[in-house]
N, C-alpha and C positions, 0 to 999 in steps of 0.2 A: 413471457407468460405462455403457459403451456395450455393452446386451444383444446387440445384434446381432451384434455382432464375438464375442463371449463364446460365444454359441449356435453361431456360425460354425465358432469351433475346437474346441469340443466335439462337434459335428457331424462335423467332417474327422476327428479322432481317433476317434471310435467306429465310423464306416465304414471305417476304414483297418484298426484292429484287428478288427473283425468280419470284413472280406475277409482277412485275414490268417489268423485261426482256422478259416476255412470252408474255406479252399484249401491251407494248409499240409500238413495230413495225405497227402492225395495228391501234392500235391508231392513231399514227401520221399520217399513210395513210389516214385513214377515216376520218380526221377532215376538215370540210370546209374552203376554203380558199376564202378571198375576193378579190376584184378587184385588190387593191393594192399589192398582192401577187401573185397572179395567172393570172392577166391580163384581159381584157373585157370591157365593158363600164357602165355606169348609165346615165340614162336620167331623166329629169322633164319634165313631158307633162303637158300642160295647155288644159282642155277640154271645147270645145265649141259646143253648137248646130249647126248641119247643117242648119237646117229650121230658117230662121228670126223671131225673135219675140217669141222663145222657150226661155226655162230657162233648166239649169243644175239642176235636182236633185240629191238626195242621191242616188236612187235607179238607176238612169242611169249611173250616176259615178260606182258605184260597177259593175254593169253590163259590163261597158266598160271594167274595170280592169279585169274583167273575162274572157273577150275575149282575152284582151292583155295576159294574161297568158296561156291560151290555144293554140293562135298563136305562143308565145315564145316556149311551148312544142313541139309543132309541128313540129317548126324549128330545133329541134334537140338539142338546147341548155341544160346544165344541170343546175336543180333547180333552174330556175330564181324567184328573188323575185318582187314581184309587189305589192305595198302598194298605197292606196289612203290617200291624205293629204289635209286639208281643204275642202272647197267648189268644187274646180273644178280642183284639181292636181292630178296627178297618177304620183308614181315615179317608175322606173324599174333600177333592178340591175342586171347584166348578167356576169358571169364570164366565162373566157375561152373560147371566141368565137373568132374563125378566120376569118368569113366572117362579120363584122360588119355592112357593109354599106347594107349588103342583109337582114339582121336580123333588123336594123332599119327601114327599106323599108317596111317590112311585119308588125310590130308592130303598126305604127302609121295609117295605113289605116283604114277608119272608119269601124266597123263593119256592114255587109250585111246581113239581112234578106229576103229570096227569098222564094216564093211559086212555084214549079218547076213541069212540065208535066212529065209523062214517059221518053218523049224524051230529058228530059233536059232543055227545055226552060223555061225561069223565065215567068211566067204568073201575078204575085204579086210581090211587095215587102212590104217592113214594114212598110214605110209610107202612105200605102193604108188602113191602119187599123186605127180605132179610138184609141187615145190614152188612154190607161187603160181601153178599151173596153172588154176586153181579163177577163172571171171570171171562178173561179173553182166550179164546182157542182157536184151532183151524179145523175146517171139516177134511173130506178125504181129497178134496182138490186143491188143498194149502190155502182156501179163502178165509179170512177173519171171521170168526164167528162171537156171540155174546150168549153165555150162559147164565140164566136168572133163577132165583129161588124165591118162592113168596110165603108168606107167613101162614095163609089161610087156604089150602090146597082145595076146599070145596069152592070157595068164593072164586079163584082162578079157573076150577073147572066150569061153573057157571058162565061165567065170560066167555071162554072160550067155545063152550057151547053156543052161546048165543051169536057170537060173530064167526063161526064155522065160514072159511072161505072168503072173509071179509078183512080189510085191515086193520089193526088195533095201534094206533098212531101216540107217537111218543111225543109230548110235549113239555116244555121248561119254561114256565110262563107260557107265553103265545108263541114262541121259537118251536117249530117241528124240528125233532133231533131224528126220527126214523120213523119210517110207517110199514112195518113186516106184516104179511098177511096170515091168519091162522089157518093153520094147515089140517090140525086136528084137534080132536078135543083131550086136555091135558087134566089129568087126575092126580097125578102125583105133587103137584106145586113143582114142576119145574119145566122149563121151555129154554128153546135156541131161537137168536134173534141173527139172521143171516142180512145179508143186503150192504152190510159196509163193503167200500173199495179198498180201505187200507186198513192197517194194523192200527194206526194212529187214531182214525175214526171210532174205530171199535173199541178201543182203550178209554177215548173220551165218553163214548156211550154207558161202558160199564162202571165208569167212574161218576159219572152224573145219575145212575140209576142206585149205585150204593150210596151214595150222600142223598139222593130223595128221601133214603129211610131217614135221615135226621137233619132236617130243616134248621135254620138257626134263624133267630128273630134278631132285628136290631133296636139298640135303644140309645138314643142319642144323649153322650156324654158332655159334649163340648159343642159350641155354636158359634162361627164366627161369620157373619154377616157384611157386606161393604156395598153401597149403592152405587151403581154406574155411574151417576152425576159425581159423586164423592171420589170415586176411583180417578174420573177426567180430572176433576179439579186438582188431585195431587199430583197426578202425571204432568200435567201444564205449568204447575208452581216449580216441581223438580226440575224440569225442561228449561224454564226461565233462569232458575237459580243456577244451573250449570253451564247455560250459555254466558251470563254474566261473569261467573268464575273463571271461566276458561279465557274470555277476552282479558281480565286482569290480570291472568297469571300468563300469557303470550305478550302482553307490552312490558310487564316486568322482565322477563327473559331478554326483550328486546333493547329496553333502555340501559338495563346493567351490564351486559354482555354481549351486545353488538351482533358481529358477525356471528358467533357461537350461538345467540339469542335467535338468529334466523334458523339455524340448524334445529335448536332445540325447537322450535315451534314448528317445522316440518316433521320431526320425530313425534311430538306429542300427538298431533293431527292423526298421524299413520297409525299413532298406538291406539287411540279411540276406535278409528276403523277396524282394527283387526282385530280391537276385543269384540266390535259388534259382531264382527264376522266369525269369530270363535263360536259365541253364543248362538250364533244362527244354525252353523254347523253342528253343535251338541244338542241341539235342539231344545236349548236351556229357557227357563220361565224366568220373565226379568221383573223382580218385584222391588218395593222400596228399599229391603235390608242390601240386595243384590247391586242396587243404584250407589247405595252407602258405601259397598266395597269397590265398585267402579270408581267411584271420586276418590276413595282413599289411595287406590293404585294410580289414579292421575297425580295425585302428591307425589308418591313414592317415585314415578316417573320423572316428574320435576324435579326432585333432591336428588335423583341419579344424574342429572345434566348438570345440575348446582356444584355438587362434589367434584364430579369432571373439570370444570371451568375453573372453580378455585384453585383447583390442583395446577393446571394449566397457568393460570394466572402467577401463582406462585412461583414457578419454574420460570415465568417470563422476567420476574422483578429480580429473579438471583442472575440475570445476564444470558442467559441462553437463548438460541433462535426460536423461531417461532415451531419451527418443524421439531426440534429436539423437546421443546416445551409440550408440544402434542403428544410424541412418544413417551417422555417422563411421567407428565399428568395421567394421561391413561393408564399407564402401568400401576402407578401407586394409587389411584383411587379406584381400580378394578375390584381390590381384596376388601376395601371399605363397602362398596356396594354390594357385592356377593355376600358378604357377613349379614349384610341389614338386611336383603330380601331373603335368604336362606333362613334366618331365623323368622321372619315373616312367615314362610311357608310351612315350618314345623308348626307354629301357632295356630295358624289356620288349617292344619291337618288335625290337630287337638281337638280344635272347635267341632269339624267336620265329623270324626267318630265318637265325640261325646255327646254333641248337641242333636238336635232335629228339628226338621220344620225350615223356618226362616233362619236358625243361625247356622244349619247346612248349606243355605243358599249362599249367605254370606261369605261363608268360609270358601266355599267351592268359587266362587268368583272372585275374591280375594286371591286365590292361588294361582288362578289363570289369567288374572291381570299383571301379576307379578312376573309370570314367564314371559308374556307376549312384552312388558316392558325392557326385559333383557333384551331380546332381538331387536326392538325398535329403539330406545334410549340409551343403549350402550353400544352394541353391534353398528345399528343402522346409521346412528348419530355420528360414532366416529368415523364410519368409513366415509361418508359425507364429509365430513370437517377434514379427511385425510385429503380429499379429491381437491378442495379449495386452497389447503395450504401447498400443496403440491403443485399447483398449479401456477403458484407464485402470485396469485391474485390478492391476496390478503399476505403481505410481509411484515406489517407494522405492527406491534404490540397496541396501538392505537386502536386498532379492528377489534381487540379483545378486553377492550375497556382498562389497559394497563398505558398509565401516562410514562412518559419517558423520564419524569423526575422521580420515579418510584422504583427504575431500574438500577441495581448494582451492579458496577464492573465485576468481571469474572476475576 
């Protein structure tokens, strides 16, 4: 026996399992759970302009989505997902919410851009400004400034006269954006805002003022709500079913394939751990469709091992040695495994690009589980099995579930 290869095999298995045992608790704890597992709600909004005759532009839709995101953050919910869809849709997903009605009321209120005096009085609102009239420029010292235009110069003159030498603060909802001081009375309907430290800050302020002249109102088109208790029950049932299925699969591999079954069990456990690790690194949200894709990936991982081991058993029955059977069986089975996985990846890619929401989550999870499966259940599994065979620890066909009576003479 080759002691070095046996020690290498045992060392690799110990290191892998120790790493899995050490990292799994924090890994499972930190994976984000979706609405169907944690509870919460999902809303699809239709955006409409408040002023008649206006249109919903891409810029105004993105600005409204950003406003919804900020409101959700301020309401105390954890990691809300706000995305735009099409030309006038905004989808909001929020998990782990107890006061759902309160949060929904906060989210759909139109964003309000106001200009306030030192005492908090609203002197002007976003619709008082010319749409697209705010422009970013530079002063004589190359510092960024924002030039603005108002619709009613007389109203602006009265405001600047009233607040001469005082700040005219700019707010989006209750968030302070800027607080410029009125330096002089302005009667031509134009003004310059200074004080932005960077060009990006000035650009953001100008965009907000421009879009403040076109606020959007949100109407709920579709709502899905899942209670926290229902989501927790779904998670518990899913975990229980997954554990039972995993135990049955591992027992099947051990009984039918003997030593290769041990290697397959090690590679499948490693596959499950690496898949969770990839989800954590991608900051992905785990949902029921995602778990379904994960279970399908486990099935394909088991299938990859079965295809390889059955091919090895066929080579053993033909009278070849164990090492020759491993090489020939691995070589002949790889093309079959690759074809099956490649077609599934293509199907997943089609689902991802043509689907939306849960369909995309299922497709993305399916794709990266297949990629992880190739690393663990094809390459890693064969490497471990190769170490065992080259160590001469498993030299008899019986270790692979092949009886002596089944072997033909070469």
